[in-house]
C-alpha positions, 0 to 999 in steps of 0.5 A: 201765697200765690199772687192772684190774678183778676180776670176781666169779662172780655178775657173770660168771654174769649175763653168761651167764644169759639168764634174768637179765633186766636184770642179764644185759644190764648184766653182758654189756655190762660184760664187753664193755667190760672186753674192749675196755679190756683191764682184766678179770681174775679167778681159777680160783675164779671160773671154778670157781663159774661152771661149777657154777652155769651148768651146774646152778643157773640156770633154764636151765642150759647144757651142760658143753661150752659152759660149758667153751668160755666158760671158755676164753675167760676164760683171758686173764683169769687174772693169778695162780695160786691157791696156799697163800700165797693161802689164808693171805692169804684167812684173814687178810682173812676175819679182818680184814674179817669176810668169809667164807673164800671171799670172802677168797680172791676178794679175795686173788686180786684183790689178788695180781692188782694189781686196783684194783676188785672187781665183785661183787653179793655184797659191800658196795659202796663198802667198801675191803678190802685196798686193793680198792674193791668195787663193785656195777655192778648197784645201779641194777637192780631184782631180777627 
């Protein structure tokens, strides 16, 4: 079985934000590769955060109807449901590894999904939390 790679919101957002410069190009290619390899996954939280950011917080927001269509394309990447047990696990992760609760939710979703790697620009690359390697796939790109 292919090892799953969990995509954090920032990577998904860069892939759809054409004003993100080289980060856009890199994130877009990464997602294409994940589609081709069949090993991408994400959570409902990632889709929620993506929707808010892509329609309100990027320099050139996209319409809500287009954002919904983008979200629909990623539905096959949802491998697990978010529930109360996941929230409890997120709080344990936050306590143990000193993350925010919301990062704990991302990590708990990645863990429950069976992902071996979490692709994120916001967390410490190279760190292993709950058995999941955090990787920043954009580290060799300068901020725009």
